[in-house]
N, C-alpha and C positions, 0 to 999 in steps of 0.2 A: 700853553707855555712848555710843558714837558714834551708834548708832541713835536714842537719845533726843535727842541734840543735833541731829541732822538733822531729826527730827520737830518739835522746838522751833522751829528756824529756819524751817521750812516753814510751821508754824502761825502764828508771829508775822508772817512776811512776807506770808502769804495774808490774814490778818485786816487788817493794815495796808494792803495794796494794795486790798482791797475797800472799806475805809473811805475811802481817798484817792479811789477811783473815784466815791464818792458826794459828793465836794466840790461844793458849789453846789446840791445837790439839796434838796428840801423837807425831807427827813428830817434832813439835815446841818444846815440852817439852824435847824430846831426844836431839835435837840440843843444847839447853841451858844446860840441866842437864849433859849430857854425853860429849858433844862437847866443852863446855865452862867451866862449874863449876868444874867438876871432874879434868880436866887437870890443871886448875888454882889452885885447892887445892893441887895437886901433886907438882906443882912448888913452892907454898908457903912452903910446907913441906921440900922441898929441900933447899930453901933459909933460912928458919927460922924453923927448926924442933922443937924448944922449944915451938912454938905457937900451936902445935897440930891442924893445920888447916885441916878441912875435908869438903867434899861435903855432903850436906843434901838437895837433890832435887835441887831446884834453889838457894840455899843459900850456901855461902862460910862462914863457921863458924870456929872460933878459938879464943882462949884467950879472951873470953867475948865479941866477936864481931860477928855479923851475917850480911853479906852483901847480899841483894837480887839481883840476876841477872835476869832481866826481859826483855821483848821484847824491843829491842833497844840497849841492852847491848851485843848483840851477834856478832856485827860487820857486820851484813848482809847489812845494808844500805851502808856501805863503799864498800862492795863487789859489790853491785848493781851499784854504781857509776862507779866502774872499768869496770864492764860488759857492761854497757851502753856506756862508753867511747870507749871500744874496738869494739863495734858494729859499731860505726860510724868512727872509725879510718881509715885514708887513707893508709891501709895496705892490703896485701893479706889475704884471709880468713885463711890460714895456720898461718901467723904471728899474726893475731888477736887471734886465738884460743891458740896458744903457749903463747902469752903474758898474756892472761887471766889465763891460767893454772899455769904459773909461778908466777902470782900475787896473787893467792889464799893463798899460805903459807905466803906471805908478809902481807896480810890483817889479817890472823889468828894470826901471830906472834905479829903484832902491837896491836891487840885487847887483846891478853894475857898480854902483857906489861901494857896496859891500865887497865885491870881488877886488876892486882897485885898492881899497883900504887894506884888505888881507894881503894882496901882493906886495904893497909897499912895506907893510909890517913884517911880512915873511923875510924880505930882503934885509931888514935892519935889526929886528929884535924878536927873537923866538918867543919870549914870554908875552910880549905885547900881542903877537900873532895868536898865541893860545887863548889869551883873554878875549880878543876880538872875535876869534873863530868860535869859541865855545860858549860865550855868554853875551857879549855886548852886541855884536851885529845881528844875531838871531832875534834878540829882544827888540832892537831898534826896528827891524823889519816888521815885526808883528805890531809894534806900537804905531808905526807909520801907516800901515795898511788899516789898522783898526780906526785910527783917526780919520782917514779918508772915508771908511765905511760909515762911521757915525755922522760925519758931515753930510754925506749923501743921504742918509736916512732922514736927518733933520730937514734937509731942503726938499725932500720929495715925499715925505709922509703926509697923509691927509690930515685934516684938522683933528684935534683931540676930541674924543667923545665928550659930550656935555653930561655932567652929573645932574640927576634930578634935583629939583629944589627942595 
């Protein structure tokens, strides 16, 4: 049990440190600009076309508001938590990999919802934005991904060991 916890912490820390080391790189900018901001702008235009939301590099702009999407807003830390969890999960390697692959769109979708909620809050109420940004949405991201992880574990774990009579 302690061994799994150590491996989890090392994996999460290593993935996070590697991603932080890429901050400012072309890959990092592409992930944020093209993988987060552009799709979020498209979603905003679908939900509220009158706001004329558009992507401008790492900014989500529309109706007099410009929300900066920076390192940490991309959902990668949550993805790294999920990856580290599946690394140490008591599952076959196949089930670990399938669980991680199935979890990627969940993390991405949750992060898109988070970005949209933050954008609309930013436009209307600075205190609400601060609360959502600093506390509510990070906790909801972790709870959502943890729920997915535990459902996957329950559905894919082998039978419980029998205790001796």
